[in-house]
PAFIDO-267125 format. One record per residue (C-alpha): residue in three letters; x, y, z. Coordinates in steps of 0.5 Angstrom, whole numbers, padded with zeros to 4 digits, always signed. Layout:
<recs>
ALAXYZ...
</recs>
This chain:
<recs>
MET+0000+0000+0000ARG+0003+0007-0002ALA+0003+0013+0003PRO-0001+0019+0000LEU+0004+0024-0003VAL+0004+0031+0000SER+0008+0036-0004GLY+0009+0043-0001TRP+0002+0043+0002THR+0000+0042+0009ALA-0007+0041+0011LEU-0010+0045+0017CYS-0016+0043+0020LEU-0020+0047+0025ALA-0026+0045+0029PHE-0030+0050+0032LEU-0035+0048+0037PRO-0042+0051+0040SER-0041+0054+0047GLY-0045+0048+0049ALA-0041+0043+0046SER-0037+0038+0050VAL-0030+0035+0049ARG-0028+0030+0053SER-0021+0033+0053GLN-0023+0040+0055VAL-0020+0042+0061PRO-0023+0048+0065LEU-0018+0054+0066PRO-0019+0057+0073ARG-0014+0062+0072ALA-0016+0065+0066LYS-0018+0072+0066PRO-0024+0075+0062VAL-0024+0079+0056PRO-0023+0086+0058ARG-0029+0090+0056MET-0024+0095+0052GLN-0019+0093+0048ALA-0014+0096+0043ILE-0013+0091+0037PRO-0007+0091+0032LEU-0010+0090+0025PRO-0006+0089+0019HIS-0004+0095+0014ASP-0002+0100+0020GLN-0008+0100+0024VAL-0011+0099+0031SER-0018+0098+0033PHE-0021+0100+0039GLU-0027+0096+0041ARG-0032+0096+0047ASP-0035+0089+0048GLY-0033+0087+0042VAL-0035+0092+0037GLU-0031+0097+0034ILE-0032+0104+0036ALA-0026+0108+0033ARG-0020+0106+0029TYR-0012+0109+0029HIS-0009+0109+0022PHE-0001+0110+0023ASP+0001+0108+0016PRO+0008+0111+0015THR+0006+0113+0007ASP+0001+0118+0010GLU+0002+0125+0011ARG+0000+0124+0019PRO-0003+0119+0023PHE-0011+0120+0024VAL-0017+0117+0028PHE-0023+0114+0023PRO-0028+0112+0024VAL-0031+0115+0031ILE-0037+0111+0032GLY-0042+0115+0036PRO-0048+0112+0040SER-0053+0111+0034GLY-0048+0106+0031LYS-0046+0111+0026SER-0039+0115+0025LEU-0039+0122+0027THR-0033+0124+0023ARG-0031+0123+0016MET-0025+0123+0011GLY-0025+0130+0007HIS-0029+0136+0006PRO-0036+0134+0003HIS-0035+0140-0002ASP-0028+0140-0003PRO-0025+0133-0003VAL-0018+0135-0007GLY-0017+0142-0003HIS-0019+0139+0004SER-0016+0132+0003HIS-0012+0133+0009HIS-0019+0133+0013ASN-0017+0126+0016SER-0023+0125+0021VAL-0019+0127+0028TRP-0012+0128+0027ILE-0006+0132+0030THR-0002+0137+0026HIS+0000+0145+0026ASN+0000+0150+0020ASP+0007+0153+0022VAL+0013+0149+0026ASN+0019+0153+0024GLY+0016+0155+0018THR+0014+0148+0016VAL+0007+0147+0014PHE+0004+0141+0017TRP-0003+0142+0016SER-0004+0141+0009ASP-0003+0135+0005LYS+0001+0140+0000GLY+0005+0143+0006ASP+0013+0141+0006GLY+0012+0137+0013LYS+0010+0130+0015ILE+0008+0127+0021ILE+0011+0120+0020HIS+0010+0114+0025GLN+0016+0111+0028ARG+0014+0105+0033ILE+0008+0103+0038GLU+0011+0103+0045ARG+0005+0100+0048LEU-0002+0097+0047ASP-0007+0097+0053ASP-0013+0093+0055GLY-0018+0094+0061ASP-0025+0095+0063GLU-0024+0102+0064GLU-0020+0104+0058CYS-0016+0102+0052GLY-0011+0105+0048VAL-0004+0105+0044LEU+0002+0109+0045THR+0006+0111+0039VAL+0012+0115+0037ASN+0012+0120+0031HIS+0017+0124+0028TRP+0015+0131+0025ILE+0019+0131+0019GLY+0021+0138+0016LYS+0024+0141+0010GLU+0030+0137+0007GLY+0028+0131+0012LYS+0030+0134+0018VAL+0026+0131+0024LEU+0024+0138+0028LEU+0020+0134+0034GLU+0019+0127+0037GLU+0012+0126+0039ARG+0009+0121+0044ARG+0002+0120+0043ARG-0003+0116+0047THR-0010+0115+0043ALA-0015+0112+0048ALA-0022+0110+0049ARG-0026+0111+0055PRO-0033+0108+0056LEU-0039+0112+0058PRO-0046+0110+0060ASN-0051+0109+0054LYS-0046+0107+0049GLU-0042+0114+0049TRP-0035+0114+0050PHE-0029+0119+0051LEU-0023+0120+0046LEU-0017+0122+0049LEU-0011+0125+0046ASP-0005+0126+0050LEU+0001+0129+0047GLU+0008+0130+0049LEU+0013+0134+0044THR+0020+0134+0044ALA+0025+0139+0040LYS+0030+0135+0036GLY+0037+0138+0036ALA+0034+0146+0035PRO+0029+0150+0038VAL+0022+0149+0035THR+0017+0155+0035PHE+0010+0154+0033GLY+0008+0160+0029LYS+0001+0164+0029SER-0004+0160+0026ALA-0012+0160+0026PHE-0012+0153+0027GLY-0011+0149+0033LEU-0007+0142+0034VAL-0013+0138+0034GLY-0017+0138+0027VAL-0024+0134+0027ARG-0028+0134+0021MET-0035+0132+0023ALA-0039+0128+0018
</recs>
């Protein structure tokens, strides 16, 4: 009798049983912790999903090819996004309207606000992901890169979600900005550090 030939392929079989099904080899896990109410779940393509009770309420995007990190969507109590990407009447001229984003119009003369500016905020690394019943979040390090590729600022950003009653929740943004190499001046601007494009 000949053995079956398997060339370069591995068969994988997974069995998913309903919660009431019993398996003789099932062993109770007395020290297992329950799943936290709030979770920051890393996803492919440079994203972190913020979930409450297994349902996404926001998503942090940090693709280094983008002009800056941002949060989209921001899901409200009705289940719909409260923010949008771009301006509804001028999507090209307002392409920098990325739902909820951090930026500034003038840092040592470098424009970070517009996608046509000469500055970019580039993600460097995730330092920590936090899950818990009271809050979830992600701590990231970003570089504010100006003209000629020079790092003007190093930013440590904590983006977090905290639940409230009635499906409401807080979006928390904590920033620490450190000048790299030379003093940094934030010029006058009609815009603040946090941009929000409502839906």
